[in-house]
Every structure is written in structure tokens, then in C-alpha cells.
C-alpha positions as CSV (number, residue, x, y, z in Angstrom):
1,M,-16.3,4.8,-7.0
2,K,-14.2,7.7,-5.7
3,I,-13.8,7.8,-1.9
4,T,-13.9,11.1,0.1
5,Y,-10.9,11.4,2.5
6,G,-11.3,15.0,3.8
7,E,-8.1,16.8,4.9
8,C,-4.8,15.3,6.0
9,G,-4.7,14.5,9.7
10,Y,-0.9,15.2,9.7
11,C,-0.6,18.6,8.0
12,G,-4.2,19.7,7.1
13,G,-3.6,19.5,3.3
14,K,-6.0,18.2,0.7
15,V,-6.2,14.4,0.4
16,V,-7.1,13.0,-3.0
17,E,-7.6,9.5,-4.2
18,R,-4.8,7.7,-6.2
19,L,-4.6,4.2,-7.4
20,L,-1.3,2.8,-6.1
21,T,0.6,-0.5,-6.2
22,M,1.1,-1.8,-2.6
23,N,3.4,-4.5,-1.4
24,L,2.0,-5.8,1.9
25,E,2.9,-8.8,4.2
26,F,0.1,-11.0,5.5
27,S,0.8,-14.1,7.6
28,G,4.5,-14.0,6.7
29,R,3.8,-13.9,2.9
30,L,4.5,-10.9,0.7
31,H,1.6,-9.8,-1.6
32,R,1.5,-7.2,-4.3
33,F,-1.8,-5.4,-5.0
34,E,-2.3,-3.2,-8.0
35,N,-4.8,-0.4,-8.4
36,V,-5.5,0.1,-4.7
37,P,-7.5,3.2,-3.9
38,V,-5.5,5.2,-1.4
39,G,-5.8,8.8,-0.2
40,R,-2.7,10.8,-0.7
41,C,-2.0,14.3,0.7
42,T,-1.1,16.8,-2.0
43,E,1.1,18.7,0.6
44,C,3.1,16.2,2.6
45,G,2.4,12.9,0.8
46,E,0.8,11.1,3.8
47,R,-1.2,8.1,2.8
48,V,-4.7,7.4,4.1
49,F,-6.3,4.0,3.9
50,K,-10.0,3.5,4.4
51,A,-10.9,0.5,6.7
52,A,-13.0,-1.2,4.0
53,V,-10.0,-1.1,1.6
54,A,-7.6,-2.5,4.2
55,K,-10.2,-5.3,5.1
56,Q,-10.5,-6.2,1.4
57,L,-6.7,-6.4,0.9
58,E,-6.6,-8.8,3.8
59,H,-9.5,-10.8,2.4
60,L,-7.7,-11.0,-1.0
61,A,-4.4,-12.1,0.6
62,R,-6.1,-14.9,2.5
63,S,-8.3,-16.1,-0.4
64,R,-7.5,-18.8,-2.9
65,S,-8.6,-16.7,-5.8
66,P,-6.4,-16.8,-8.9
67,V,-3.4,-14.5,-9.0
68,K,-2.8,-12.1,-11.9
69,R,0.9,-13.1,-12.2
70,R,3.8,-14.3,-10.0
71,L,7.0,-12.2,-9.4
72,T,10.4,-13.3,-8.3
73,I,12.4,-10.9,-6.2
74,S,15.9,-10.9,-4.8
75,V,16.3,-10.5,-1.0
76,R,19.5,-9.3,0.7
77,D,20.4,-8.2,4.2
78,Y,21.5,-4.6,4.5
79,V,25.2,-4.3,5.3
80,P,26.5,-0.8,6.1
81,A,29.3,0.4,3.9
82,E,32.7,0.5,5.6
83,S,34.0,4.0,6.5
84,A,36.4,5.5,4.0
């Protein structure tokens, strides 16, 4: 079901629905969600989340439902390059 987003609150551009992959942290744990309906401004790229979608993402993160797959990622601290 397509969601209507109206116009961008930032620039006034047209906001259209896209299905995106989101990496979000809940309760100190990183979760990856695929095919998330998100409004995206065609002018400035601003993303708009509907409250029901955000609530469902949190519900999924807290649930014990089976995961699609597990990913392993590398984590590093950012260290600025030394000046040349």
C-alpha cells in the first residue's frame, strides 16, 4: 500500500515513496531492515518516516521473530589523517 507524504517540509519539493534499506540502533543493538517504505524528496533528498512505520520498525527490533539472515561487519574508530 502506497503512503501519501505530501510536500517536503524542508524545501517544498515532491515527496515520493521509496523502499529503502535502513540500519537502525535499538537498545544498543544494530538492526538492518530491508524494503522499508520511506518518503524521499525528489528535490533535496530529505527522508520522511510515517509514525506507523517507525513504530513497526521498533516492534520488529524488539520481537523474537526469526531474522532473514545475519551479517558480520567491521567496526573501527575514526582517526584523522595526519597533515601532510
